[in-house]
C-alpha positions in Angstrom: 0.0 0.0 0.0 1.2 3.5 -0.8 0.5 6.9 0.7 1.2 10.5 0.0 2.8 12.7 2.7 1.0 16.0 2.6 3.1 17.7 5.2 5.1 19.9 2.8 5.2 20.9 -0.8 7.2 17.8 -1.9 4.0 15.6 -1.4 6.2 12.5 -1.4 4.4 9.4 -2.7 5.7 6.6 -0.5 5.5 2.9 -1.0 5.3 0.6 2.0 8.5 1.0 4.0 9.8 3.8 1.8 11.4 6.8 3.4 10.5 10.4 2.4 12.9 13.0 1.0 13.3 14.5 4.5 14.4 11.0 5.8 12.1 11.4 8.8 8.8 9.9 7.6 7.8 6.6 6.1 4.8 4.6 4.9 3.6 1.9 7.2 0.4 -0.1 6.6 -0.7 2.5 4.1 -0.2 5.5 6.5 2.5 8.1 6.7 4.2 8.1 10.2 7.2 10.0 11.6 10.4 8.0 12.2 11.8 10.6 14.6 8.9 11.0 17.1 10.4 11.8 20.4 13.9 10.9 19.2 16.3 13.8 20.0 19.8 14.3 18.7 20.3 17.6 20.5 19.1 19.1 23.8 20.5 22.4 25.3 19.5 25.4 27.3 20.3 28.3 24.9 20.1 32.0 25.0 16.9 33.1 23.2 19.1 35.3 20.9 20.5 32.1 19.3 17.2 31.1 17.7 17.5 33.9 16.3 14.7 36.1 17.6 14.8 39.9 17.6 13.5 41.7 20.8 11.7 38.6 22.1 12.3 38.1 25.8 15.9 39.4 25.6 18.3 37.9 28.1 16.2 34.8 28.7 17.0 31.2 28.1 15.0 28.5 26.3 15.3 24.7 26.2 16.3 23.9 22.6 15.6 20.5 21.1 16.4 18.9 17.8 15.9 15.6 16.0 17.0 14.5 12.5 15.8 15.2 9.0 15.0 18.1 6.8 12.9 18.6 3.6 15.4 21.1 2.1 19.0 20.7 0.9 20.6 24.0 1.8 24.3 24.1 0.9 25.0 26.4 3.8 23.3 24.4 6.5 25.4 24.6 9.7 23.7 21.5 11.2 23.9 19.2 8.2 25.2 16.3 10.4 21.7 16.0 11.9 19.5 17.7 9.3 20.7 15.4 6.5 20.7 12.3 8.8 18.3 9.4 8.8 17.0 7.1 11.5 20.1 4.9 11.8 22.7 7.6 11.3 22.6 9.3 14.6 22.5 8.4 18.3 19.3 9.6 19.8 17.7 10.0 23.2 13.9 9.4 23.5 11.8 11.9 25.4 8.0 11.8 25.4 6.1 15.1 25.1 5.3 14.8 28.8 9.0 14.2 29.7 10.1 17.1 27.6 7.5 19.5 29.1 8.5 18.3 32.6 12.2 19.1 31.8 11.3 22.5 30.5 9.3 23.3 33.7 12.1 22.1 35.9 14.5 24.6 34.1 12.3 27.6 34.9 14.5 28.2 38.0 17.4 28.7 35.6 15.5 31.2 33.5 13.9 28.9 31.0 10.8 30.3 29.2 9.8 27.4 27.1 10.9 25.1 24.3 12.5 25.9 21.0 12.2 23.3 18.2 15.4 23.8 16.2 18.7 22.4 14.9 17.1 20.3 12.2 13.8 21.2 10.5 11.3 20.6 13.4 8.2 20.3 11.3 9.3 17.0 9.6 8.4 15.8 13.1 5.1 17.6 13.0 3.3 15.2 15.3 5.9 15.5 18.1 6.0 19.3 17.9 2.2 19.5 17.9 1.9 17.3 21.0 4.7 19.0 22.9 3.5 22.5 22.0 0.1 21.9 23.5 1.6 20.7 26.8 4.2 23.5 26.9 1.5 26.1 26.2 -0.7 24.6 29.0 2.2 25.2 31.4 2.3 28.9 30.6 5.5 28.6 28.6 6.3 29.6 25.1 7.0 27.6 22.0 9.5 28.7 19.4 9.8 27.2 15.9 13.1 27.7 14.0 11.7 26.5 10.7 12.0 26.9 7.0 8.3 27.3 7.0 7.5 24.9 4.2 4.6 23.2 5.9 1.2 23.0 4.2 -1.7 24.9 5.6 -3.9 21.9 6.6 -1.5 20.3 9.1 -0.7 23.6 10.6 -4.4 24.4 11.1 -4.7 21.2 13.0 -2.2 22.4 15.6 -3.9 25.1 17.7 -0.8 25.7 19.8 1.0 26.8 16.6 -1.5 29.4 15.6 0.6 32.6 15.6 1.6 32.5 11.9 2.0 34.6 8.9 2.1 33.9 5.2 5.0 34.7 2.8 6.9 33.1 0.0 9.8 30.9 1.1 11.6 31.8 -2.1 12.4 35.2 -0.6 14.3 33.6 2.2 15.8 30.6 0.4 16.2 32.0 -3.2 18.9 29.4 -4.1 17.1 26.4 -2.5 13.3 26.4 -2.7 12.8 26.9 -6.5 15.1 24.1 -7.3 13.6 21.9 -4.6 10.0 22.3 -5.7 9.1 19.1 -7.5 5.4 18.6 -7.1 2.1 20.2 -6.3 2.1 23.4 -4.2 0.8 26.9 -4.4 4.2 28.5 -3.6 3.0 29.7 -0.2 4.5 28.8 3.2 3.4 29.5 6.7 5.9 30.6 9.3 5.7 31.0 13.1 6.3 34.6 14.0 9.4 33.6 15.8 10.8 31.6 12.9 9.9 33.9 10.1 13.0 36.0 10.1 15.9 33.9 9.1 19.1 36.0 9.0 21.9 35.0 6.7 25.1 35.9 8.5 28.2 37.6 7.1 29.8 34.2 6.3 26.8 33.0 4.3 28.5 31.1 1.4 25.5 31.5 -1.0 25.8 35.3 -1.4 27.8 38.4 -0.7 29.6 38.7 2.7 27.0 41.0 4.2 24.0 40.5 6.4 20.7 39.8 4.7 17.4 39.2 6.3 14.2 38.0 4.6 15.6 38.8 1.2 16.4 42.5 2.1 19.8 43.9 2.4 20.5 45.9 5.6 
């Protein structure tokens, strides 16, 4: 039995047991399931400024978590060891949504304000982010998505804890990646969490001039 993953614009058609382009999803018994649910490759208490967010709780810390897999192939990815990895390529630690939320709450005494889903593309593990975000939100903490934003509207609408979003075209942020990656159906739109929408390209960005660019605008 085959199935189509409708999480992002690739719309991967998967045969039984086949792995998606992002290397984080597969077809099992005719349904698409995540391979990286609760499997973390990275866990750290980071300054919020590393996400990077501008003028959002400056000076605070946030529990940052990552898994494996990504649906883009950016030549400048600084975390390619995990974003390009598959299920058997990395050592992982399993944390349920309840365990992660409990850990985040414990770290409040050290200045933690919530959970950031980062390092790899978090939304290839959409189900885990959705489940964690609801619990974190219920604890009065914040959720931050550091994402390329190429999630389709339907799955995002099914995650009420991820409802602070805005629309824009990902081609403006990833001009050398998204047009070449687009291989199937899609309307060219993407949805970004407000915290993840601004993706600065630092001065050492190999894909363009050695100057700071943000959201396709020089500054």
